[in-house]
PDB file of N, CA, C and O in Angstrom:
ATOM      1  N   MET A   1     -20.544 -21.030 -22.036  1.00  0.00           N
ATOM      2  CA  MET A   1     -19.532 -19.995 -21.464  1.00  0.00           C
ATOM      3  C   MET A   1     -20.319 -18.951 -21.161  1.00  0.00           C
ATOM      4  O   MET A   1     -21.199 -18.614 -21.953  1.00  0.00           O
ATOM      5  N   GLU A   2     -20.119 -18.264 -19.940  1.00  0.00           N
ATOM      6  CA  GLU A   2     -20.821 -17.093 -19.486  1.00  0.00           C
ATOM      7  C   GLU A   2     -19.726 -16.043 -19.469  1.00  0.00           C
ATOM      8  O   GLU A   2     -18.659 -16.339 -18.932  1.00  0.00           O
ATOM      9  N   PHE A   3     -19.887 -14.887 -19.988  1.00  0.00           N
ATOM     10  CA  PHE A   3     -19.090 -13.890 -20.292  1.00  0.00           C
ATOM     11  C   PHE A   3     -19.732 -12.504 -19.377  1.00  0.00           C
ATOM     12  O   PHE A   3     -19.006 -11.513 -19.289  1.00  0.00           O
ATOM     13  N   ALA A   4     -20.852 -12.492 -18.837  1.00  0.00           N
ATOM     14  CA  ALA A   4     -21.108 -11.580 -17.920  1.00  0.00           C
ATOM     15  C   ALA A   4     -20.291 -11.427 -16.747  1.00  0.00           C
ATOM     16  O   ALA A   4     -19.798 -12.424 -16.219  1.00  0.00           O
ATOM     17  N   TYR A   5     -20.084 -10.169 -16.248  1.00  0.00           N
ATOM     18  CA  TYR A   5     -19.608  -9.682 -15.036  1.00  0.00           C
ATOM     19  C   TYR A   5     -20.288 -10.405 -14.012  1.00  0.00           C
ATOM     20  O   TYR A   5     -21.495 -10.638 -14.058  1.00  0.00           O
ATOM     21  N   THR A   6     -19.445 -10.805 -12.982  1.00  0.00           N
ATOM     22  CA  THR A   6     -19.912 -11.220 -11.620  1.00  0.00           C
ATOM     23  C   THR A   6     -20.410  -9.985 -10.972  1.00  0.00           C
ATOM     24  O   THR A   6     -20.098  -8.864 -11.375  1.00  0.00           O
ATOM     25  N   THR A   7     -21.265 -10.226  -9.865  1.00  0.00           N
ATOM     26  CA  THR A   7     -21.780  -9.064  -9.001  1.00  0.00           C
ATOM     27  C   THR A   7     -20.568  -8.226  -8.532  1.00  0.00           C
ATOM     28  O   THR A   7     -20.555  -6.997  -8.609  1.00  0.00           O
ATOM     29  N   GLU A   8     -19.512  -8.995  -8.024  1.00  0.00           N
ATOM     30  CA  GLU A   8     -18.418  -8.156  -7.580  1.00  0.00           C
ATOM     31  C   GLU A   8     -17.573  -7.217  -8.642  1.00  0.00           C
ATOM     32  O   GLU A   8     -17.174  -6.062  -8.490  1.00  0.00           O
ATOM     33  N   GLN A   9     -17.434  -8.124  -9.791  1.00  0.00           N
ATOM     34  CA  GLN A   9     -17.031  -7.373 -10.894  1.00  0.00           C
ATOM     35  C   GLN A   9     -17.750  -5.998 -11.351  1.00  0.00           C
ATOM     36  O   GLN A   9     -17.171  -4.950 -11.638  1.00  0.00           O
ATOM     37  N   GLU A  10     -18.997  -6.211 -11.353  1.00  0.00           N
ATOM     38  CA  GLU A  10     -19.786  -5.094 -11.893  1.00  0.00           C
ATOM     39  C   GLU A  10     -19.804  -3.884 -10.663  1.00  0.00           C
ATOM     40  O   GLU A  10     -19.978  -2.683 -10.867  1.00  0.00           O
ATOM     41  N   ALA A  11     -19.641  -4.352  -9.717  1.00  0.00           N
ATOM     42  CA  ALA A  11     -19.714  -3.347  -8.523  1.00  0.00           C
ATOM     43  C   ALA A  11     -18.482  -2.466  -8.532  1.00  0.00           C
ATOM     44  O   ALA A  11     -18.571  -1.248  -8.385  1.00  0.00           O
ATOM     45  N   LEU A  12     -17.213  -3.163  -8.725  1.00  0.00           N
ATOM     46  CA  LEU A  12     -16.114  -2.694  -8.914  1.00  0.00           C
ATOM     47  C   LEU A  12     -15.974  -1.811 -10.336  1.00  0.00           C
ATOM     48  O   LEU A  12     -15.244  -0.820 -10.344  1.00  0.00           O
ATOM     49  N   ARG A  13     -16.556  -2.135 -11.287  1.00  0.00           N
ATOM     50  CA  ARG A  13     -16.806  -1.440 -12.606  1.00  0.00           C
ATOM     51  C   ARG A  13     -17.355  -0.189 -12.451  1.00  0.00           C
ATOM     52  O   ARG A  13     -16.898   0.845 -12.939  1.00  0.00           O
ATOM     53  N   GLN A  14     -18.597  -0.314 -11.588  1.00  0.00           N
ATOM     54  CA  GLN A  14     -19.268   1.043 -11.343  1.00  0.00           C
ATOM     55  C   GLN A  14     -18.473   1.798 -10.634  1.00  0.00           C
ATOM     56  O   GLN A  14     -18.367   2.982 -10.954  1.00  0.00           O
ATOM     57  N   GLU A  15     -17.740   1.276  -9.514  1.00  0.00           N
ATOM     58  CA  GLU A  15     -16.957   2.364  -8.660  1.00  0.00           C
ATOM     59  C   GLU A  15     -15.926   3.016  -9.195  1.00  0.00           C
ATOM     60  O   GLU A  15     -15.615   4.174  -8.915  1.00  0.00           O
ATOM     61  N   VAL A  16     -15.371   2.301  -9.973  1.00  0.00           N
ATOM     62  CA  VAL A  16     -14.296   3.084 -11.047  1.00  0.00           C
ATOM     63  C   VAL A  16     -14.777   3.906 -11.822  1.00  0.00           C
ATOM     64  O   VAL A  16     -14.170   4.972 -11.931  1.00  0.00           O
ATOM     65  N   GLN A  17     -15.940   3.708 -12.568  1.00  0.00           N
ATOM     66  CA  GLN A  17     -16.706   4.837 -13.438  1.00  0.00           C
ATOM     67  C   GLN A  17     -16.972   6.010 -12.730  1.00  0.00           C
ATOM     68  O   GLN A  17     -16.780   7.120 -13.227  1.00  0.00           O
ATOM     69  N   GLN A  18     -17.471   5.810 -11.418  1.00  0.00           N
ATOM     70  CA  GLN A  18     -17.802   6.939 -10.492  1.00  0.00           C
ATOM     71  C   GLN A  18     -16.527   7.695 -10.052  1.00  0.00           C
ATOM     72  O   GLN A  18     -16.538   8.926 -10.021  1.00  0.00           O
ATOM     73  N   PHE A  19     -15.497   7.029  -9.732  1.00  0.00           N
ATOM     74  CA  PHE A  19     -14.196   7.704  -9.392  1.00  0.00           C
ATOM     75  C   PHE A  19     -13.828   8.611 -10.550  1.00  0.00           C
ATOM     76  O   PHE A  19     -13.721   9.834 -10.461  1.00  0.00           O
ATOM     77  N   ILE A  20     -13.635   7.847 -11.710  1.00  0.00           N
ATOM     78  CA  ILE A  20     -13.209   8.774 -12.892  1.00  0.00           C
ATOM     79  C   ILE A  20     -14.178   9.879 -13.271  1.00  0.00           C
ATOM     80  O   ILE A  20     -13.678  10.936 -13.655  1.00  0.00           O
ATOM     81  N   ALA A  21     -15.502   9.774 -13.213  1.00  0.00           N
ATOM     82  CA  ALA A  21     -16.252  10.844 -13.385  1.00  0.00           C
ATOM     83  C   ALA A  21     -16.129  12.106 -12.286  1.00  0.00           C
ATOM     84  O   ALA A  21     -16.170  13.296 -12.597  1.00  0.00           O
ATOM     85  N   ASP A  22     -15.976  11.593 -10.984  1.00  0.00           N
ATOM     86  CA  ASP A  22     -15.571  12.398  -9.936  1.00  0.00           C
ATOM     87  C   ASP A  22     -14.315  13.190  -9.969  1.00  0.00           C
ATOM     88  O   ASP A  22     -14.238  14.259  -9.364  1.00  0.00           O
ATOM     89  N   ASN A  23     -13.205  12.639 -10.742  1.00  0.00           N
ATOM     90  CA  ASN A  23     -11.864  13.116 -10.517  1.00  0.00           C
ATOM     91  C   ASN A  23     -11.016  13.382 -11.764  1.00  0.00           C
ATOM     92  O   ASN A  23      -9.930  13.952 -11.659  1.00  0.00           O
ATOM     93  N   VAL A  24     -11.473  12.999 -12.871  1.00  0.00           N
ATOM     94  CA  VAL A  24     -10.863  13.218 -14.219  1.00  0.00           C
ATOM     95  C   VAL A  24     -11.513  14.693 -14.736  1.00  0.00           C
ATOM     96  O   VAL A  24     -12.736  14.774 -14.854  1.00  0.00           O
ATOM     97  N   ASP A  25     -10.723  15.763 -15.016  1.00  0.00           N
ATOM     98  CA  ASP A  25     -11.265  16.822 -15.531  1.00  0.00           C
ATOM     99  C   ASP A  25     -11.427  16.948 -17.062  1.00  0.00           C
ATOM    100  O   ASP A  25     -11.043  15.969 -17.703  1.00  0.00           O
ATOM    101  N   GLY A  26     -11.837  17.791 -17.620  1.00  0.00           N
ATOM    102  CA  GLY A  26     -11.923  17.666 -18.978  1.00  0.00           C
ATOM    103  C   GLY A  26     -10.821  17.795 -19.854  1.00  0.00           C
ATOM    104  O   GLY A  26     -10.941  17.253 -20.952  1.00  0.00           O
ATOM    105  N   PRO A  27      -9.679  18.451 -19.578  1.00  0.00           N
ATOM    106  CA  PRO A  27      -8.388  18.441 -20.185  1.00  0.00           C
ATOM    107  C   PRO A  27      -7.777  16.863 -20.191  1.00  0.00           C
ATOM    108  O   PRO A  27      -7.323  16.345 -21.211  1.00  0.00           O
ATOM    109  N   VAL A  28      -7.827  16.355 -19.198  1.00  0.00           N
ATOM    110  CA  VAL A  28      -7.267  15.042 -19.099  1.00  0.00           C
ATOM    111  C   VAL A  28      -8.286  13.987 -20.084  1.00  0.00           C
ATOM    112  O   VAL A  28      -7.793  13.099 -20.779  1.00  0.00           O
ATOM    113  N   ARG A  29      -9.503  14.204 -20.024  1.00  0.00           N
ATOM    114  CA  ARG A  29     -10.465  13.358 -20.914  1.00  0.00           C
ATOM    115  C   ARG A  29     -10.044  13.614 -22.306  1.00  0.00           C
ATOM    116  O   ARG A  29      -9.842  12.651 -23.047  1.00  0.00           O
ATOM    117  N   ASP A  30      -9.891  14.855 -22.740  1.00  0.00           N
ATOM    118  CA  ASP A  30      -9.469  15.286 -24.071  1.00  0.00           C
ATOM    119  C   ASP A  30      -8.208  14.650 -24.454  1.00  0.00           C
ATOM    120  O   ASP A  30      -8.049  14.220 -25.596  1.00  0.00           O
ATOM    121  N   GLU A  31      -7.194  14.560 -23.440  1.00  0.00           N
ATOM    122  CA  GLU A  31      -6.045  13.987 -24.020  1.00  0.00           C
ATOM    123  C   GLU A  31      -6.180  12.543 -24.029  1.00  0.00           C
ATOM    124  O   GLU A  31      -5.542  12.045 -24.957  1.00  0.00           O
ATOM    125  N   ILE A  32      -6.808  11.692 -23.293  1.00  0.00           N
ATOM    126  CA  ILE A  32      -6.811  10.318 -23.349  1.00  0.00           C
ATOM    127  C   ILE A  32      -7.577   9.936 -24.534  1.00  0.00           C
ATOM    128  O   ILE A  32      -7.267   8.923 -25.162  1.00  0.00           O
ATOM    129  N   ALA A  33      -8.785  10.852 -24.961  1.00  0.00           N
ATOM    130  CA  ALA A  33      -9.534  10.753 -26.108  1.00  0.00           C
ATOM    131  C   ALA A  33      -8.759  10.821 -27.312  1.00  0.00           C
ATOM    132  O   ALA A  33      -9.069  10.069 -28.236  1.00  0.00           O
ATOM    133  N   ASN A  34      -7.678  11.709 -27.449  1.00  0.00           N
ATOM    134  CA  ASN A  34      -7.190  12.165 -28.674  1.00  0.00           C
ATOM    135  C   ASN A  34      -5.816  11.714 -28.851  1.00  0.00           C
ATOM    136  O   ASN A  34      -5.153  12.186 -29.775  1.00  0.00           O
ATOM    137  N   THR A  35      -5.283  10.777 -27.993  1.00  0.00           N
ATOM    138  CA  THR A  35      -4.027  10.212 -28.323  1.00  0.00           C
ATOM    139  C   THR A  35      -4.072   8.770 -28.643  1.00  0.00           C
ATOM    140  O   THR A  35      -4.836   7.963 -28.114  1.00  0.00           O
ATOM    141  N   ASP A  36      -3.110   8.487 -29.638  1.00  0.00           N
ATOM    142  CA  ASP A  36      -2.972   7.045 -30.152  1.00  0.00           C
ATOM    143  C   ASP A  36      -2.119   6.303 -29.298  1.00  0.00           C
ATOM    144  O   ASP A  36      -2.237   5.082 -29.402  1.00  0.00           O
ATOM    145  N   GLU A  37      -1.278   6.733 -28.468  1.00  0.00           N
ATOM    146  CA  GLU A  37      -0.295   6.234 -27.729  1.00  0.00           C
ATOM    147  C   GLU A  37      -0.472   6.228 -26.233  1.00  0.00           C
ATOM    148  O   GLU A  37      -1.339   7.016 -25.856  1.00  0.00           O
ATOM    149  N   MET A  38       0.112   5.558 -25.309  1.00  0.00           N
ATOM    150  CA  MET A  38       0.020   5.892 -24.001  1.00  0.00           C
ATOM    151  C   MET A  38       0.664   7.343 -23.807  1.00  0.00           C
ATOM    152  O   MET A  38       1.694   7.761 -24.336  1.00  0.00           O
ATOM    153  N   SER A  39      -0.043   7.898 -23.073  1.00  0.00           N
ATOM    154  CA  SER A  39       0.355   9.264 -22.532  1.00  0.00           C
ATOM    155  C   SER A  39       1.694   9.419 -21.606  1.00  0.00           C
ATOM    156  O   SER A  39       1.700   8.745 -20.576  1.00  0.00           O
ATOM    157  N   GLN A  40       2.621  10.093 -21.828  1.00  0.00           N
ATOM    158  CA  GLN A  40       3.591  10.146 -20.946  1.00  0.00           C
ATOM    159  C   GLN A  40       3.381  11.244 -19.658  1.00  0.00           C
ATOM    160  O   GLN A  40       4.179  11.438 -18.741  1.00  0.00           O
ATOM    161  N   GLY A  41       2.162  11.852 -19.855  1.00  0.00           N
ATOM    162  CA  GLY A  41       2.049  12.875 -18.963  1.00  0.00           C
ATOM    163  C   GLY A  41       2.470  14.212 -19.111  1.00  0.00           C
ATOM    164  O   GLY A  41       3.080  14.420 -20.160  1.00  0.00           O
ATOM    165  N   PRO A  42       2.315  15.192 -18.349  1.00  0.00           N
ATOM    166  CA  PRO A  42       2.903  16.496 -18.515  1.00  0.00           C
ATOM    167  C   PRO A  42       4.278  16.809 -18.451  1.00  0.00           C
ATOM    168  O   PRO A  42       4.655  17.970 -18.612  1.00  0.00           O
TER     169      PRO A  42
END
């Protein structure tokens, strides 16, 4: 059984990671990292 990402999945994964790195600021990252539940937002 193969569990590796396909080429397309890996490309999407990297694209999403780059989008988050470019668009999610420090306070949002802190909120995500420090909450036990789904955030309801501001």
